[in-house]
The first five atom37 places (N, CA, C, CB, O) and aatype in JSON, in Angstrom:
{
  "aatype": [20, 20, 20, 20, 20, 20, 20, 20, 20, 20, 20, 20, 20, 20, 20, 20, 20, 20, 20, 20, 20, 20, 20, 20, 20, 20, 20, 20, 20, 20, 20, 20, 20, 20, 20, 20, 20, 20, 20, 20, 20, 20, 20, 20, 20, 20, 20, 20, 20, 20, 20, 20, 20, 20, 20, 20, 20, 20, 20, 20, 20, 20, 20, 20, 20, 20, 20, 20, 20, 20, 20, 20, 20, 20, 20, 20, 20, 20, 20, 20, 20, 20, 20, 20, 20, 20, 20, 20, 20, 20, 20, 20, 20, 20, 20, 20, 20, 20, 20, 20, 20, 20, 20],
  "atom_mask": [
    [1, 1, 1, 1, 1],
    [1, 1, 1, 1, 1],
    [1, 1, 1, 1, 1],
    [1, 1, 1, 1, 1],
    [1, 1, 1, 1, 1],
    [1, 1, 1, 1, 1],
    [1, 1, 1, 1, 1],
    [1, 1, 1, 1, 1],
    [1, 1, 1, 1, 1],
    [1, 1, 1, 1, 1],
    [1, 1, 1, 1, 1],
    [1, 1, 1, 1, 1],
    [1, 1, 1, 1, 1],
    [1, 1, 1, 1, 1],
    [1, 1, 1, 1, 1],
    [1, 1, 1, 1, 1],
    [1, 1, 1, 1, 1],
    [1, 1, 1, 1, 1],
    [1, 1, 1, 1, 1],
    [1, 1, 1, 1, 1],
    [1, 1, 1, 1, 1],
    [1, 1, 1, 1, 1],
    [1, 1, 1, 1, 1],
    [1, 1, 1, 1, 1],
    [1, 1, 1, 1, 1],
    [1, 1, 1, 1, 1],
    [1, 1, 1, 1, 1],
    [1, 1, 1, 1, 1],
    [1, 1, 1, 1, 1],
    [1, 1, 1, 1, 1],
    [1, 1, 1, 1, 1],
    [1, 1, 1, 1, 1],
    [1, 1, 1, 1, 1],
    [1, 1, 1, 1, 1],
    [1, 1, 1, 1, 1],
    [1, 1, 1, 1, 1],
    [1, 1, 1, 1, 1],
    [1, 1, 1, 1, 1],
    [1, 1, 1, 1, 1],
    [1, 1, 1, 1, 1],
    [1, 1, 1, 1, 1],
    [1, 1, 1, 1, 1],
    [1, 1, 1, 1, 1],
    [1, 1, 1, 1, 1],
    [1, 1, 1, 1, 1],
    [1, 1, 1, 1, 1],
    [1, 1, 1, 1, 1],
    [1, 1, 1, 1, 1],
    [1, 1, 1, 1, 1],
    [1, 1, 1, 1, 1],
    [1, 1, 1, 1, 1],
    [1, 1, 1, 1, 1],
    [1, 1, 1, 1, 1],
    [1, 1, 1, 1, 1],
    [1, 1, 1, 1, 1],
    [1, 1, 1, 1, 1],
    [1, 1, 1, 1, 1],
    [1, 1, 1, 1, 1],
    [1, 1, 1, 1, 1],
    [1, 1, 1, 1, 1],
    [1, 1, 1, 1, 1],
    [1, 1, 1, 1, 1],
    [1, 1, 1, 1, 1],
    [1, 1, 1, 1, 1],
    [1, 1, 1, 1, 1],
    [1, 1, 1, 1, 1],
    [1, 1, 1, 1, 1],
    [1, 1, 1, 1, 1],
    [1, 1, 1, 1, 1],
    [1, 1, 1, 1, 1],
    [1, 1, 1, 1, 1],
    [1, 1, 1, 1, 1],
    [1, 1, 1, 1, 1],
    [1, 1, 1, 1, 1],
    [1, 1, 1, 1, 1],
    [1, 1, 1, 1, 1],
    [1, 1, 1, 1, 1],
    [1, 1, 1, 1, 1],
    [1, 1, 1, 1, 1],
    [1, 1, 1, 1, 1],
    [1, 1, 1, 1, 1],
    [1, 1, 1, 1, 1],
    [1, 1, 1, 1, 1],
    [1, 1, 1, 1, 1],
    [1, 1, 1, 1, 1],
    [1, 1, 1, 1, 1],
    [1, 1, 1, 1, 1],
    [1, 1, 1, 1, 1],
    [1, 1, 1, 1, 1],
    [1, 1, 1, 1, 1],
    [1, 1, 1, 1, 1],
    [1, 1, 1, 1, 1],
    [1, 1, 1, 1, 1],
    [1, 1, 1, 1, 1],
    [1, 1, 1, 1, 1],
    [1, 1, 1, 1, 1],
    [1, 1, 1, 1, 1],
    [1, 1, 1, 1, 1],
    [1, 1, 1, 1, 1],
    [1, 1, 1, 1, 1],
    [1, 1, 1, 1, 1],
    [1, 1, 1, 1, 1],
    [1, 1, 1, 1, 1]
  ],
  "atom_positions": [
    [[0.82, -1.2, 0.0], [0.0, 0.0, 0.0], [0.86, 1.26, 0.0], [-0.93, 0.0, 1.2], [0.55, 2.22, -0.7]],
    [[1.94, 1.27, 0.78], [2.74, 2.48, 0.94], [3.96, 2.52, 0.03], [3.18, 2.6, 2.37], [4.75, 3.46, 0.07]],
    [[4.12, 1.49, -0.8], [5.2, 1.42, -1.79], [6.59, 1.55, -1.17], [5.0, 2.51, -2.83], [7.43, 2.32, -1.64]],
    [[6.8, 0.79, -0.12], [8.09, 0.76, 0.56], [8.75, -0.6, 0.33], [7.94, 1.04, 2.08], [8.07, -1.59, 0.04]],
    [[10.06, -0.63, 0.46], [10.81, -1.88, 0.35], [11.47, -2.22, 1.69], [11.86, -1.78, -0.76], [12.4, -3.02, 1.73]],
    [[10.99, -1.62, 2.76], [11.57, -1.82, 4.08], [11.5, -3.28, 4.49], [10.85, -0.95, 5.12], [10.54, -3.99, 4.17]],
    [[12.53, -3.7, 5.21], [12.54, -5.05, 5.79], [11.84, -4.98, 7.15], [14.0, -5.6, 5.93], [11.82, -3.93, 7.78]],
    [[11.28, -6.1, 7.58], [10.64, -6.19, 8.89], [11.27, -7.34, 9.65], [9.1, -6.39, 8.76], [11.41, -8.44, 9.13]],
    [[11.66, -7.06, 10.9], [12.25, -8.09, 11.76], [11.49, -8.12, 13.07], [13.77, -7.81, 12.01], [11.07, -7.08, 13.58]],
    [[11.32, -9.3, 13.61], [10.74, -9.44, 14.94], [11.88, -9.7, 15.89], [9.67, -10.59, 14.99], [12.64, -10.65, 15.71]],
    [[11.99, -8.86, 16.92], [13.09, -8.93, 17.87], [12.56, -8.9, 19.29], [14.08, -7.78, 17.63], [11.37, -8.69, 19.52]],
    [[13.44, -9.1, 20.22], [13.06, -8.95, 21.62], [13.61, -7.63, 22.11], [13.58, -10.14, 22.49], [14.6, -7.12, 21.58]],
    [[12.99, -7.09, 23.11], [13.46, -5.82, 23.67], [12.33, -5.1, 24.37], [14.05, -4.94, 22.58], [11.18, -5.54, 24.34]],
    [[12.66, -3.99, 24.99], [11.68, -3.23, 25.76], [10.89, -2.25, 24.9], [12.37, -2.48, 26.86], [9.78, -1.87, 25.27]],
    [[11.45, -1.84, 23.78], [10.76, -0.87, 22.92], [9.56, -1.51, 22.23], [11.72, -0.3, 21.87], [9.56, -2.71, 21.94]],
    [[8.55, -0.69, 21.97], [7.4, -1.17, 21.2], [7.88, -1.61, 19.82], [6.29, -0.06, 21.08], [7.47, -2.63, 19.28]],
    [[8.78, -0.79, 19.26], [9.35, -1.04, 17.94], [10.4, 0.02, 17.71], [8.26, -1.04, 16.81], [10.53, 0.96, 18.49]],
    [[11.15, -0.11, 16.64], [12.03, 0.97, 16.21], [12.28, 0.83, 14.72], [13.36, 0.96, 17.0], [12.06, -0.21, 14.12]],
    [[12.76, 1.92, 14.16], [13.06, 1.95, 12.73], [14.53, 2.27, 12.56], [12.16, 2.97, 11.98], [15.0, 3.3, 13.05]],
    [[15.25, 1.42, 11.86], [16.66, 1.64, 11.55], [16.73, 2.24, 10.15], [17.49, 0.3, 11.63], [16.58, 1.54, 9.15]],
    [[16.95, 3.56, 10.09], [16.91, 4.24, 8.78], [18.14, 3.94, 7.95], [16.79, 5.73, 8.97], [18.1, 4.14, 6.73]],
    [[19.2, 3.47, 8.54], [20.4, 3.14, 7.77], [20.14, 1.89, 6.93], [21.63, 2.91, 8.72], [20.48, 1.85, 5.74]],
    [[19.53, 0.86, 7.54], [19.27, -0.39, 6.83], [17.84, -0.48, 6.31], [19.55, -1.56, 7.74], [17.48, -1.47, 5.66]],
    [[17.02, 0.53, 6.59], [15.61, 0.55, 6.2], [14.88, -0.69, 6.75], [15.48, 0.61, 4.66], [14.23, -1.42, 6.01]],
    [[15.03, -0.89, 8.07], [14.45, -2.05, 8.72], [13.52, -1.63, 9.85], [15.55, -2.98, 9.25], [13.9, -0.82, 10.7]],
    [[12.31, -2.17, 9.85], [11.36, -1.97, 10.94], [11.54, -3.15, 11.89], [9.87, -1.86, 10.42], [11.37, -4.31, 11.5]],
    [[11.89, -2.86, 13.14], [12.07, -3.88, 14.17], [10.86, -3.87, 15.09], [13.38, -3.64, 14.97], [10.54, -2.85, 15.7]],
    [[10.18, -5.0, 15.18], [8.98, -5.13, 16.0], [9.21, -6.15, 17.1], [7.78, -5.53, 15.14], [10.02, -7.06, 16.96]],
    [[8.48, -5.98, 18.2], [8.51, -7.0, 19.25], [7.78, -8.24, 18.75], [7.85, -6.47, 20.57], [7.1, -8.2, 17.73]],
    [[7.94, -9.32, 19.47], [7.29, -10.58, 19.07], [5.83, -10.63, 19.48], [8.02, -11.76, 19.66], [5.07, -11.44, 18.94]],
    [[5.4, -9.8, 20.43], [3.99, -9.8, 20.83], [3.56, -8.42, 21.31], [3.75, -10.85, 21.93], [4.38, -7.61, 21.77]],
    [[2.29, -8.17, 21.18], [1.66, -6.92, 21.59], [0.39, -7.25, 22.35], [1.36, -5.99, 20.37], [-0.16, -8.34, 22.21]],
    [[-0.08, -6.31, 23.14], [-1.25, -6.58, 23.98], [-2.55, -6.64, 23.18], [-1.37, -5.53, 25.05], [-3.53, -7.22, 23.64]],
    [[-2.56, -6.06, 21.99], [-3.77, -6.09, 21.15], [-3.4, -5.9, 19.69], [-4.78, -4.99, 21.6], [-2.3, -5.44, 19.37]],
    [[-4.32, -6.25, 18.83], [-4.13, -6.03, 17.39], [-4.03, -4.54, 17.12], [-5.3, -6.66, 16.57], [-3.23, -4.11, 16.28]],
    [[-4.82, -3.75, 17.81], [-4.79, -2.29, 17.63], [-3.4, -1.75, 17.95], [-5.85, -1.6, 18.52], [-2.85, -0.98, 17.18]],
    [[-2.84, -2.16, 19.08], [-1.51, -1.7, 19.47], [-0.48, -2.11, 18.41], [-1.13, -2.26, 20.85], [0.39, -1.31, 18.05]],
    [[-0.57, -3.33, 17.94], [0.35, -3.82, 16.91], [0.24, -2.99, 15.63], [0.07, -5.3, 16.61], [1.25, -2.55, 15.09]],
    [[-0.97, -2.77, 15.16], [-1.16, -2.05, 13.9], [-0.71, -0.59, 14.0], [-2.61, -2.11, 13.47], [-0.06, -0.08, 13.09]],
    [[-1.05, 0.07, 15.08], [-0.62, 1.46, 15.25], [0.9, 1.53, 15.3], [-1.24, 2.08, 16.52], [1.51, 2.44, 14.74]],
    [[1.51, 0.57, 15.97], [2.98, 0.53, 16.06], [3.6, 0.34, 14.68], [3.43, -0.6, 17.0], [4.54, 1.05, 14.32]],
    [[3.09, -0.61, 13.92], [3.61, -0.85, 12.56], [3.43, 0.4, 11.71], [2.9, -2.07, 11.9], [4.35, 0.82, 11.0]],
    [[2.26, 1.0, 11.77], [2.0, 2.2, 10.97], [2.91, 3.36, 11.39], [0.53, 2.61, 11.11], [3.38, 4.11, 10.54]],
    [[3.14, 3.5, 12.67], [4.07, 4.53, 13.17], [5.44, 4.35, 12.52], [4.19, 4.46, 14.72], [6.04, 5.31, 12.04]],
    [[5.94, 3.12, 12.51], [7.25, 2.86, 11.93], [7.23, 3.03, 10.41], [7.72, 1.45, 12.28], [8.23, 3.45, 9.82]],
    [[6.13, 2.72, 9.78], [5.98, 2.95, 8.33], [6.12, 4.43, 8.02], [4.62, 2.42, 7.83], [6.72, 4.8, 7.01]],
    [[5.58, 5.29, 8.88], [5.71, 6.73, 8.66], [7.17, 7.15, 8.67], [4.92, 7.52, 9.75], [7.59, 7.97, 7.86]],
    [[7.96, 6.58, 9.58], [9.39, 6.88, 9.58], [10.03, 6.44, 8.26], [10.09, 6.19, 10.78], [10.85, 7.16, 7.69]],
    [[9.65, 5.26, 7.78], [10.2, 4.76, 6.51], [9.78, 5.66, 5.34], [9.72, 3.31, 6.25], [10.56, 5.89, 4.42]],
    [[8.56, 6.16, 5.37], [8.1, 7.07, 4.32], [8.88, 8.39, 4.35], [6.59, 7.36, 4.49], [9.23, 8.93, 3.31]],
    [[9.15, 8.88, 5.56], [9.95, 10.1, 5.68], [11.36, 9.89, 5.15], [10.01, 10.56, 7.15], [11.91, 10.75, 4.45]],
    [[11.95, 8.74, 5.47], [13.29, 8.42, 4.98], [13.3, 8.35, 3.46], [13.79, 7.09, 5.58], [14.21, 8.86, 2.81]],
    [[12.28, 7.72, 2.9], [12.18, 7.6, 1.45], [12.06, 8.98, 0.81], [10.97, 6.72, 1.06], [12.69, 9.25, -0.22]],
    [[11.27, 9.83, 1.41], [11.05, 11.18, 0.87], [12.31, 12.06, 0.98], [9.89, 11.86, 1.6], [12.66, 12.77, 0.04]],
    [[12.97, 12.0, 2.14], [14.1, 12.89, 2.4], [15.45, 12.31, 2.0], [14.14, 13.24, 3.84], [16.39, 13.07, 1.74]],
    [[15.56, 11.0, 1.93], [16.85, 10.35, 1.73], [17.48, 10.04, 3.07], [17.79, 11.23, 0.88], [17.13, 10.66, 4.08]],
    [[18.4, 9.09, 3.09], [18.99, 8.6, 4.34], [19.71, 9.71, 5.11], [19.96, 7.46, 4.05], [19.44, 9.92, 6.29]],
    [[20.61, 10.42, 4.45], [21.42, 11.41, 5.14], [20.59, 12.58, 5.65], [22.5, 11.92, 4.23], [20.77, 13.03, 6.78]],
    [[19.68, 13.08, 4.83], [18.87, 14.22, 5.25], [17.91, 13.81, 6.37], [18.07, 14.8, 4.06], [17.7, 14.56, 7.32]],
    [[17.34, 12.6, 6.27], [16.45, 12.13, 7.33], [17.2, 12.06, 8.65], [15.86, 10.76, 6.96], [16.7, 12.53, 9.67]],
    [[18.38, 11.47, 8.64], [19.17, 11.37, 9.86], [19.47, 12.76, 10.43], [20.49, 10.6, 9.59], [19.38, 12.98, 11.63]],
    [[19.82, 13.68, 9.56], [20.16, 15.03, 9.99], [18.96, 15.74, 10.63], [20.68, 15.84, 8.8], [19.08, 16.29, 11.72]],
    [[17.82, 15.73, 9.95], [16.66, 16.47, 10.49], [16.07, 15.79, 11.71], [15.58, 16.62, 9.41], [15.58, 16.46, 12.62]],
    [[16.11, 14.46, 11.75], [15.61, 13.74, 12.93], [16.5, 14.06, 14.14], [15.58, 12.2, 12.67], [16.01, 14.32, 15.23]],
    [[17.81, 14.04, 13.92], [18.75, 14.36, 15.0], [18.59, 15.8, 15.47], [20.2, 14.11, 14.54], [18.61, 16.08, 16.67]],
    [[18.42, 16.71, 14.54], [18.21, 18.11, 14.91], [16.93, 18.27, 15.72], [18.15, 19.0, 13.65], [16.9, 19.03, 16.7]],
    [[15.88, 17.58, 15.34], [14.62, 17.66, 16.08], [14.78, 17.09, 17.49], [13.52, 16.9, 15.33], [14.2, 17.62, 18.44]],
    [[15.56, 16.03, 17.63], [15.83, 15.46, 18.94], [16.64, 16.4, 19.82], [16.55, 14.14, 18.8], [16.36, 16.54, 21.01]],
    [[17.64, 17.03, 19.23], [18.46, 17.99, 19.98], [17.63, 19.2, 20.41], [19.67, 18.44, 19.13], [17.8, 19.71, 21.51]],
    [[16.74, 19.65, 19.54], [15.85, 20.76, 19.88], [14.94, 20.39, 21.05], [15.01, 21.17, 18.66], [14.69, 21.2, 21.94]],
    [[14.44, 19.15, 21.03], [13.6, 18.68, 22.13], [14.38, 18.72, 23.45], [13.09, 17.25, 21.85], [13.84, 19.13, 24.48]],
    [[15.64, 18.3, 23.42], [16.48, 18.32, 24.62], [16.69, 19.77, 25.1], [17.85, 17.65, 24.34], [16.59, 20.05, 26.29]],
    [[16.97, 20.66, 24.17], [17.19, 22.07, 24.53], [15.95, 22.69, 25.19], [17.57, 22.88, 23.3], [16.06, 23.61, 26.0]],
    [[14.78, 22.17, 24.84], [13.53, 22.66, 25.43], [13.19, 21.92, 26.72], [12.39, 22.52, 24.43], [12.12, 22.13, 27.3]],
    [[14.1, 21.06, 27.18], [13.9, 20.34, 28.43], [13.19, 19.01, 28.27], [13.14, 21.19, 29.35], [12.77, 18.42, 29.27]],
    [[13.06, 18.54, 27.04], [12.36, 17.29, 26.79], [13.31, 16.13, 26.54], [11.44, 17.44, 25.63], [14.51, 16.22, 26.78]],
    [[12.74, 15.06, 26.05], [13.48, 13.84, 25.74], [13.78, 13.79, 24.25], [12.67, 12.59, 26.19], [12.94, 14.14, 23.42]],
    [[14.99, 13.34, 23.9], [15.41, 13.27, 22.5], [14.41, 12.5, 21.65], [16.79, 12.62, 22.39], [14.05, 12.95, 20.55]],
    [[13.96, 11.36, 22.13], [13.05, 10.51, 21.37], [11.58, 10.88, 21.6], [13.28, 9.06, 21.72], [10.85, 11.16, 20.65]],
    [[11.16, 10.86, 22.85], [9.74, 11.01, 23.16], [9.18, 12.37, 22.77], [9.52, 10.79, 24.62], [7.99, 12.47, 22.44]],
    [[10.0, 13.42, 22.81], [9.53, 14.76, 22.47], [9.99, 15.21, 21.09], [10.01, 15.74, 23.5], [9.87, 16.38, 20.74]],
    [[10.53, 14.29, 20.32], [10.98, 14.57, 18.95], [9.76, 14.76, 18.06], [11.9, 13.42, 18.42], [8.84, 13.94, 18.07]],
    [[9.75, 15.85, 17.28], [8.57, 16.13, 16.45], [8.3, 15.01, 15.44], [8.76, 17.45, 15.7], [7.15, 14.78, 15.07]],
    [[9.34, 14.32, 15.0], [9.13, 13.22, 14.06], [8.39, 12.06, 14.73], [10.47, 12.73, 13.51], [7.59, 11.37, 14.09]],
    [[8.65, 11.83, 16.01], [7.93, 10.79, 16.75], [6.47, 11.18, 16.96], [8.62, 10.52, 18.11], [5.57, 10.36, 16.84]],
    [[6.25, 12.44, 17.29], [4.89, 12.91, 17.51], [4.07, 12.84, 16.22], [4.9, 14.36, 18.05], [2.91, 12.42, 16.23]],
    [[4.67, 13.24, 15.12], [3.99, 13.18, 13.82], [3.7, 11.74, 13.43], [4.85, 13.86, 12.73], [2.61, 11.42, 12.96]],
    [[4.69, 10.85, 13.63], [4.51, 9.43, 13.27], [3.4, 8.8, 14.11], [5.83, 8.66, 13.47], [2.62, 7.99, 13.59]],
    [[3.31, 9.16, 15.38], [2.27, 8.58, 16.23], [0.88, 9.05, 15.79], [2.51, 8.97, 17.7], [-0.04, 8.24, 15.7]],
    [[0.73, 10.32, 15.52], [-0.56, 10.84, 15.05], [-0.94, 10.21, 13.71], [-0.52, 12.38, 14.92], [-2.1, 9.86, 13.48]],
    [[0.03, 10.08, 12.83], [-0.21, 9.49, 11.51], [-0.62, 8.03, 11.67], [1.05, 9.61, 10.63], [-1.55, 7.58, 10.99]],
    [[0.06, 7.3, 12.55], [-0.27, 5.89, 12.79], [-1.68, 5.71, 13.29], [0.7, 5.29, 13.78], [-2.39, 4.8, 12.84]],
    [[-2.1, 6.55, 14.21], [-3.48, 6.48, 14.73], [-4.48, 6.81, 13.63], [-3.66, 7.44, 15.94], [-5.51, 6.14, 13.51]],
    [[-4.19, 7.83, 12.85], [-5.08, 8.22, 11.75], [-5.2, 7.1, 10.7], [-4.58, 9.51, 11.09], [-6.3, 6.79, 10.24]],
    [[-4.06, 6.5, 10.34], [-4.08, 5.41, 9.37], [-4.79, 4.18, 9.94], [-2.65, 5.04, 8.95], [-5.48, 3.47, 9.21]],
    [[-4.62, 3.93, 11.21], [-5.3, 2.78, 11.85], [-6.81, 2.9, 11.67], [-4.94, 2.7, 13.36], [-7.48, 1.91, 11.41]],
    [[-7.33, 4.1, 11.81], [-8.78, 4.31, 11.66], [-9.24, 3.91, 10.25], [-9.15, 5.78, 11.95], [-10.37, 3.46, 10.07]],
    [[-8.38, 4.09, 9.27], [-8.7, 3.71, 7.9], [-8.67, 2.18, 7.71], [-7.73, 4.37, 6.93], [-9.44, 1.63, 6.93]],
    [[-7.77, 1.52, 8.44], [-7.55, 0.08, 8.27], [-8.39, -0.81, 9.18], [-6.12, -0.21, 8.5], [-8.67, -1.95, 8.82]],
    [[-8.81, -0.32, 10.33], [-9.38, -1.18, 11.37], [-10.58, -1.99, 10.9], [-9.79, -0.35, 12.55], [-10.76, -3.12, 11.35]],
    [[-11.4, -1.48, 10.03], [-12.57, -2.21, 9.57], [-12.3, -3.08, 8.35], [-13.67, -1.25, 9.25], [-13.16, -3.83, 7.91]],
    [[-11.1, -2.98, 7.81], [-10.71, -3.77, 6.63], [-9.98, -5.04, 7.01], [-9.84, -2.94, 5.7], [-9.74, -5.91, 6.16]],
    [[-9.62, -5.16, 8.28], [-8.83, -6.31, 8.71], [-9.72, -7.29, 9.46], [-7.66, -5.87, 9.6], [-9.24, -8.34, 9.9]]
  ]
}
């Protein structure tokens, strides 16, 4: 649907998921508490992959890092208060609403 060539791996760890923009890999946990949580998580990571595709690897890394540093300067967390994370989460929830009745 999103015309990506990203790889998907199931891994263990504490994070819900993460996206490795260098290798274009979405890393997911092996289990989630609900289908909704799983789908929103996957969609969130897809948004990161779409941003990488649009901006390119180097530019994506640069702007994501700058956004994280800005969050720190404002007293926030590099990841949790990063505008790219906030945008990806909102996008994932919005896309989930489109998909939930189709699955």
